C-alpha positions as CSV (number, residue, x, y, z in Angstrom):
1,X,155.2,146.6,-0.4
2,X,155.7,145.4,3.2
3,X,153.6,142.2,2.5
4,X,155.7,141.4,-0.5
5,X,158.9,141.7,1.6
6,X,157.4,139.6,4.3
7,X,156.3,137.0,1.8
8,X,159.7,136.9,0.2
9,X,161.5,136.4,3.5
10,X,159.2,133.6,4.7
11,X,161.3,130.8,3.2
12,X,164.4,132.2,4.8
13,X,162.5,132.6,8.1
14,X,161.4,129.0,7.9
15,X,164.9,127.8,7.2
16,X,166.2,129.9,10.2
17,X,163.7,128.2,12.4
18,X,164.6,124.7,11.2
19,X,168.3,125.4,11.8
20,X,167.4,127.0,15.2
21,X,166.3,123.5,16.4
22,X,169.8,122.2,15.7
23,X,171.4,125.2,17.4
24,X,169.2,124.6,20.5
25,X,170.5,121.1,20.8
26,X,174.1,122.3,20.3
27,X,173.7,124.9,23.0
28,X,172.0,122.6,25.4
29,X,174.7,120.0,25.0
30,X,177.5,122.6,25.6
31,X,175.6,124.0,28.6
32,X,175.3,120.5,30.2
33,X,179.0,119.8,29.7
34,X,179.9,123.2,31.1
35,X,177.8,122.7,34.2
36,X,179.0,119.1,34.8
37,X,182.6,119.8,34.1
38,X,183.9,123.2,35.4
39,X,187.3,122.8,33.8
40,X,185.5,122.7,30.4
41,X,183.1,125.6,31.2
42,X,185.1,128.3,29.4
43,X,185.5,126.3,26.2
44,X,181.9,125.3,26.1
45,X,180.6,128.8,26.9
46,X,182.8,130.2,24.2
47,X,181.2,127.7,21.8
48,X,177.8,128.9,23.0
49,X,178.9,132.5,22.4
50,X,179.9,131.7,18.9
51,X,176.5,130.2,18.1
52,X,174.8,133.1,19.8
53,X,176.8,135.5,17.7
54,X,175.5,133.9,14.5
55,X,171.9,133.9,15.8
56,X,172.0,137.5,17.1
57,X,172.6,139.0,13.7
58,X,170.3,136.7,11.7
59,X,167.3,136.7,14.1
60,X,167.0,140.5,14.2
61,X,167.1,140.7,10.4
62,X,164.4,138.2,10.0
63,X,162.0,139.8,12.5
64,X,162.9,137.8,15.6
65,X,164.1,140.8,17.6
66,X,163.7,139.5,21.1
67,X,165.5,136.3,20.2
68,X,168.4,138.2,18.6
69,X,168.7,140.7,21.5
70,X,168.8,137.9,24.0
71,X,171.4,136.0,22.0
72,X,173.5,139.2,21.8
73,X,173.2,139.7,25.6
74,X,174.5,136.2,26.2
75,X,177.3,136.5,23.7
76,X,178.5,139.8,25.4
77,X,178.0,138.2,28.8
78,X,180.2,135.4,27.9
79,X,182.9,137.7,26.5
80,X,182.9,140.0,29.5
81,X,182.4,137.8,32.5
82,X,185.0,135.0,32.1
83,X,187.0,134.6,35.3
84,X,190.5,133.1,35.5
85,X,189.1,130.2,37.5
86,X,186.5,129.4,34.9
87,X,183.5,130.6,36.9
88,X,180.8,132.7,35.5
89,X,178.0,134.7,37.1
90,X,174.8,132.8,37.9
91,X,172.8,135.3,35.7
92,X,174.7,134.1,32.6
93,X,173.5,130.5,33.1
94,X,169.9,131.8,33.7
95,X,170.1,133.9,30.6
96,X,171.1,130.9,28.5
97,X,168.3,128.8,29.9
98,X,165.8,131.6,29.3
99,X,167.1,131.9,25.7
100,X,166.5,128.2,25.2
101,X,163.0,128.5,26.5
102,X,162.3,131.6,24.3
103,X,163.7,129.9,21.2
104,X,161.8,126.7,21.8
105,X,158.6,128.6,21.5
106,X,159.5,129.4,17.9
107,X,160.6,125.9,17.0
108,X,157.6,124.4,18.8
109,X,155.2,126.7,16.9
110,X,156.8,125.6,13.6
111,X,155.9,121.9,14.1
C-alpha cells in the first residue's frame, strides 16, 4: 500500500521540485535586495515569508520534512522578529541562506 501511495505522489513531488527552483530564484533575488537596500528589507522579507509559507505546508506533505520545517522556521522568524527600524537578527539571514542550500540539494539531484 505504501509503495502505491509513494508512486502516485511521484508526479506531484517532481512538479514541486520543478517549482522549487523558481522559488529559490525568487527568494535569492528578494534576499539580495533586502541586504543591499535596508529600507526595502521588511517588504522583501515579507515576500520571502509568503513563499516560505507555501513551501512549508507542501514540502512536509510530500515527504520533504526538513525542507518544510526549515521554511516554517524562517516564516515564523520573519513574522516575529521585525524591528521598527527594519533590522532583523543575523540568524534569520543565516537561516534563509541555509534553506537555499538545503533546497538546492533537491533541485540539483533532480537534474
